[in-house]
C-alpha positions as CSV (number, residue, x, y, z in Angstrom):
1,X,0.3,4.9,-25.4
2,X,-0.6,6.5,-22.1
3,X,1.9,6.3,-19.3
4,X,4.2,3.5,-20.6
5,X,6.2,3.6,-23.8
6,X,5.6,1.0,-26.5
7,X,9.1,-0.4,-25.7
8,X,8.1,-0.8,-22.0
9,X,4.9,-2.5,-22.9
10,X,6.7,-4.9,-25.2
11,X,9.3,-5.6,-22.5
12,X,6.7,-6.4,-20.0
13,X,4.8,-8.8,-22.2
14,X,8.1,-10.4,-23.3
15,X,9.8,-10.7,-19.9
16,X,6.8,-10.9,-17.6
17,X,7.9,-8.0,-15.4
18,X,8.9,-4.4,-15.8
19,X,10.7,-1.9,-13.6
20,X,9.5,1.7,-13.8
21,X,11.7,4.1,-11.8
22,X,10.3,7.2,-10.1
23,X,6.7,6.0,-10.3
24,X,6.1,7.4,-6.8
25,X,7.4,10.8,-5.7
26,X,8.9,11.4,-2.3
27,X,5.6,12.8,-1.0
28,X,3.7,9.7,-1.9
29,X,6.3,7.4,-0.4
30,X,6.3,9.5,2.8
31,X,2.5,9.5,3.0
32,X,2.3,5.7,2.8
33,X,5.0,5.1,5.4
34,X,3.3,7.6,7.7
35,X,-0.1,5.9,7.2
36,X,1.4,2.5,8.0
37,X,3.1,3.9,11.1
38,X,-0.3,5.2,12.3
39,X,-1.9,1.8,11.6
40,X,0.9,0.1,13.6
41,X,0.3,2.5,16.5
42,X,-3.3,1.2,16.7
43,X,-2.1,-2.4,16.5
44,X,-2.4,-4.5,19.7
45,X,0.0,-7.5,19.3
46,X,-1.5,-9.4,22.2
47,X,-4.8,-9.8,20.5
48,X,-3.7,-12.5,18.1
49,X,-0.7,-14.5,16.8
50,X,-1.3,-15.0,13.1
51,X,2.0,-15.8,11.3
52,X,2.4,-15.6,7.5
53,X,4.7,-17.9,5.6
54,X,4.9,-19.1,2.0
55,X,5.8,-22.8,2.7
56,X,3.9,-25.7,1.3
57,X,2.1,-26.1,4.6
58,X,1.5,-22.4,5.4
59,X,0.5,-21.5,9.0
60,X,-2.4,-19.6,7.6
61,X,-4.0,-22.8,6.2
62,X,-6.0,-23.2,9.4
63,X,-6.3,-19.5,10.2
64,X,-9.8,-17.9,9.8
65,X,-8.1,-14.6,10.7
66,X,-6.3,-14.8,7.4
67,X,-9.2,-16.2,5.4
68,X,-11.5,-13.4,6.5
69,X,-9.0,-10.6,5.9
70,X,-10.0,-9.7,2.3
71,X,-12.2,-6.8,3.4
72,X,-10.2,-5.7,6.4
73,X,-6.9,-4.4,7.6
74,X,-5.2,-7.2,9.5
75,X,-1.7,-8.0,10.8
76,X,0.6,-11.0,10.2
77,X,3.7,-11.7,12.1
78,X,7.1,-12.8,10.9
79,X,8.0,-16.3,12.1
80,X,11.2,-14.9,13.7
81,X,9.2,-12.4,15.8
82,X,7.7,-15.1,18.1
83,X,9.4,-17.7,20.3
84,X,8.3,-21.3,20.5
85,X,5.7,-20.4,23.1
86,X,4.1,-17.8,20.7
87,X,5.5,-14.9,22.7
88,X,6.6,-11.7,21.0
89,X,10.4,-11.4,21.2
90,X,11.0,-8.2,19.1
91,X,9.7,-4.7,19.2
92,X,6.1,-4.0,18.0
93,X,7.5,-1.9,15.2
94,X,9.6,-4.8,13.9
95,X,7.4,-7.8,14.4
96,X,5.2,-7.8,11.3
97,X,5.6,-9.6,8.1
98,X,2.7,-7.8,6.4
99,X,-0.5,-6.0,6.7
100,X,-3.4,-6.9,4.4
101,X,-5.6,-7.2,2.5
102,X,-7.8,-4.1,2.1
103,X,-5.5,-1.1,2.5
104,X,-6.4,0.0,-1.0
105,X,-9.9,0.7,0.1
106,X,-10.0,1.3,3.8
107,X,-7.0,3.7,4.1
108,X,-7.2,7.1,2.3
109,X,-3.5,7.3,1.5
110,X,-3.3,3.8,0.1
111,X,-6.5,4.3,-1.8
112,X,-5.2,7.5,-3.4
113,X,-2.1,5.8,-4.7
114,X,-3.9,2.7,-5.8
115,X,-6.5,4.5,-7.9
116,X,-4.2,7.2,-9.2
117,X,-4.2,8.3,-12.8
118,X,-0.7,6.8,-13.3
119,X,-2.0,3.4,-12.1
120,X,-5.1,3.6,-14.4
121,X,-3.0,4.5,-17.4
122,X,-0.5,1.8,-16.7
123,X,-3.3,-0.8,-16.6
124,X,-4.8,0.5,-19.8
125,X,-1.3,0.4,-21.5
126,X,-0.9,-3.3,-20.8
127,X,-4.3,-4.2,-22.1
128,X,-6.7,-4.2,-19.2
129,X,-10.3,-3.1,-20.1
130,X,-12.1,-3.4,-16.8
131,X,-9.7,-4.0,-14.0
132,X,-10.6,-4.4,-10.3
133,X,-8.4,-4.5,-7.2
134,X,-8.6,-7.9,-5.5
135,X,-6.2,-7.3,-2.6
136,X,-3.4,-5.2,-1.3
137,X,-0.5,-5.7,1.2
138,X,2.1,-3.7,2.9
139,X,5.2,-6.0,3.3
140,X,7.9,-5.0,5.8
141,X,10.8,-7.5,5.2
142,X,12.1,-6.7,8.6
143,X,15.8,-6.3,9.2
144,X,17.4,-9.5,10.3
145,X,14.2,-11.6,10.5
146,X,12.4,-10.7,7.2
147,X,11.5,-14.1,5.8
148,X,12.2,-15.5,2.4
149,X,9.3,-15.7,-0.1
150,X,9.7,-19.0,-2.0
151,X,9.4,-19.2,-5.8
152,X,5.8,-18.7,-6.8
153,X,3.3,-17.3,-9.3
154,X,0.7,-14.8,-8.2
155,X,-2.0,-16.5,-10.3
156,X,-1.5,-19.6,-8.1
157,X,-3.5,-17.6,-5.5
158,X,-5.8,-15.5,-7.7
159,X,-7.1,-17.2,-10.8
160,X,-9.3,-15.9,-13.5
161,X,-10.5,-17.8,-16.6
162,X,-9.0,-16.8,-19.0
163,X,-6.0,-15.8,-16.9
164,X,-5.4,-12.0,-16.6
165,X,-3.9,-10.8,-13.3
166,X,-1.1,-8.3,-12.7
167,X,0.7,-7.1,-9.6
168,X,2.0,-3.6,-9.0
169,X,4.8,-3.5,-6.4
170,X,6.0,-0.2,-5.0
171,X,9.4,0.2,-3.4
172,X,9.1,2.6,-0.4
173,X,12.8,2.1,0.5
174,X,15.8,1.3,-1.6
175,X,15.5,-2.5,-2.5
176,X,18.9,-4.2,-2.7
177,X,20.4,-7.7,-2.9
178,X,21.1,-7.5,0.8
179,X,17.7,-6.6,2.1
180,X,15.6,-9.0,0.0
181,X,15.0,-7.8,-3.6
182,X,12.7,-9.7,-6.0
183,X,14.2,-12.3,-8.3
184,X,12.5,-13.3,-11.5
185,X,12.7,-16.1,-14.2
186,X,12.2,-13.9,-17.3
187,X,9.7,-15.3,-19.8
188,X,8.4,-17.9,-17.3
189,X,4.9,-16.4,-17.5
190,X,4.5,-18.0,-21.0
191,X,4.5,-21.5,-19.5
192,X,1.3,-21.3,-17.5
193,X,0.8,-21.9,-13.7
194,X,2.1,-25.0,-12.0
195,X,-0.4,-25.2,-9.2
196,X,-3.2,-23.5,-7.3
197,X,-3.9,-22.4,-3.7
198,X,-7.6,-22.8,-3.1
199,X,-10.3,-23.2,-0.5
200,X,-10.3,-26.8,0.7
201,X,-13.3,-28.6,-0.8
202,X,-13.0,-31.1,2.1
203,X,-15.0,-29.3,4.7
204,X,-14.2,-31.9,7.3
205,X,-10.5,-31.0,7.1
206,X,-8.9,-28.6,9.6
207,X,-7.1,-27.0,6.7
208,X,-9.1,-24.2,5.2
209,X,-6.9,-23.9,2.2
210,X,-4.7,-26.3,0.2
211,X,-2.2,-26.4,-2.6
212,X,-3.3,-28.5,-5.5
213,X,0.2,-29.7,-6.3
214,X,3.7,-29.4,-4.8
215,X,5.9,-26.5,-5.8
216,X,8.1,-27.3,-8.8
217,X,11.8,-27.6,-8.4
218,X,12.8,-24.4,-10.2
219,X,16.3,-24.0,-11.7
220,X,17.9,-21.4,-9.4
221,X,20.4,-20.4,-12.1
222,X,17.6,-18.9,-14.2
223,X,16.6,-16.3,-11.6
224,X,17.6,-12.7,-12.3
225,X,17.8,-10.2,-9.4
226,X,15.7,-7.0,-9.5
227,X,17.2,-4.4,-7.1
228,X,15.3,-1.0,-7.5
229,X,15.6,2.4,-5.9
230,X,12.9,3.9,-3.6
231,X,9.9,5.2,-5.6
232,X,10.1,2.5,-8.2
233,X,7.1,0.4,-9.4
234,X,7.6,-3.2,-10.5
235,X,4.9,-4.5,-12.8
236,X,4.5,-8.3,-12.2
237,X,2.6,-10.6,-14.6
238,X,0.4,-13.0,-12.7
239,X,2.2,-16.0,-14.1
240,X,5.8,-15.1,-13.8
241,X,7.9,-17.1,-11.4
242,X,9.5,-14.9,-8.8
243,X,10.9,-15.0,-5.2
244,X,12.8,-13.0,-2.6
245,X,15.4,-14.1,-0.2
246,X,15.6,-13.5,3.6
247,X,16.6,-10.0,4.7
248,X,19.8,-10.5,6.7
249,X,20.8,-6.8,6.5
250,X,20.2,-4.1,9.1
251,X,17.8,-2.3,6.8
252,X,14.1,-3.0,6.3
253,X,12.7,-3.4,2.8
254,X,9.2,-1.9,3.0
255,X,6.9,-2.1,0.0
256,X,3.3,-1.7,-1.0
257,X,1.7,-4.0,-3.5
258,X,-1.7,-4.8,-4.9
259,X,-3.2,-7.2,-7.5
260,X,-5.6,-6.2,-10.3
261,X,-7.8,-8.7,-12.0
262,X,-9.5,-8.3,-15.4
263,X,-13.3,-8.4,-15.2
264,X,-14.2,-8.1,-18.9
265,X,-14.9,-11.5,-20.4
266,X,-13.3,-13.3,-17.5
267,X,-14.6,-15.4,-14.6
268,X,-13.0,-15.1,-11.1
269,X,-12.6,-18.6,-9.7
270,X,-15.0,-19.4,-6.9
271,X,-12.4,-21.6,-5.2
272,X,-9.8,-18.9,-4.9
273,X,-8.9,-18.4,-1.2
274,X,-9.8,-14.7,-1.6
275,X,-13.4,-13.9,-2.4
276,X,-15.2,-10.5,-2.7
277,X,-17.6,-9.8,0.1
278,X,-20.8,-7.8,0.6
279,X,-18.7,-5.3,2.5
280,X,-16.1,-5.0,-0.2
281,X,-16.9,-6.2,-3.7
282,X,-13.6,-5.9,-5.7
283,X,-13.6,-2.2,-6.6
284,X,-13.2,-1.2,-10.2
285,X,-10.1,0.8,-11.0
286,X,-11.6,3.1,-13.6
287,X,-14.7,3.9,-11.6
288,X,-12.7,5.2,-8.5
């Protein structure tokens, strides 16, 4: 094996997720938080009002700002950051749900972490032959207003045939039950995906994206919490069911995450909401 032990690889394939503590050192954590602070400094909240949610009728369904964000660094508000008139009611530093979706390529600090030797070896260890990065996000989970993320499977949003997608999720602060840790249904990745989130084939519709089916009614008793310390990496199989609750604490829960797809002997679905562009074809992990 390379970075992961055989036991870790087996646990990942059996459970559908794996926690690796101390994946990032303090310097890496500090560099990513500083980089995002600089990006927020350049952010002009009055220029747009794009809100990100994970409901069955997400606000981004009609939002070209969201749809065209795959090769850019763009900003998405928490619902609780705006009043009913769309006016900002919290500080600029605490108004964002996430920033996405090309930090991995357009910011040097995020690029360095994304294409690190540790990341490459981890992907090799779990069986990827020619992975590429499809998207990346910085998620804030703001204190008091950080919204819940409803139960979902990442492959709902990014599908390949055959299916081979993995998320790498980096805790940049201590992640606790109180500030919105991840929850998983272990083994649920073995049951396939329940629905897809795709570009709307009905071009006359105002909705640019649609879910193909309603979200299943998952058994809440099957979810297992995953609090992790700062610097941890959580490896997330594309088909495992997971969620996070609202952050009602006084502490943020900042994380960086990206999704890798397999390119060898797979086809990336042309109706996925996110598509590679001329400006940013999905960059291969092992070439960078």
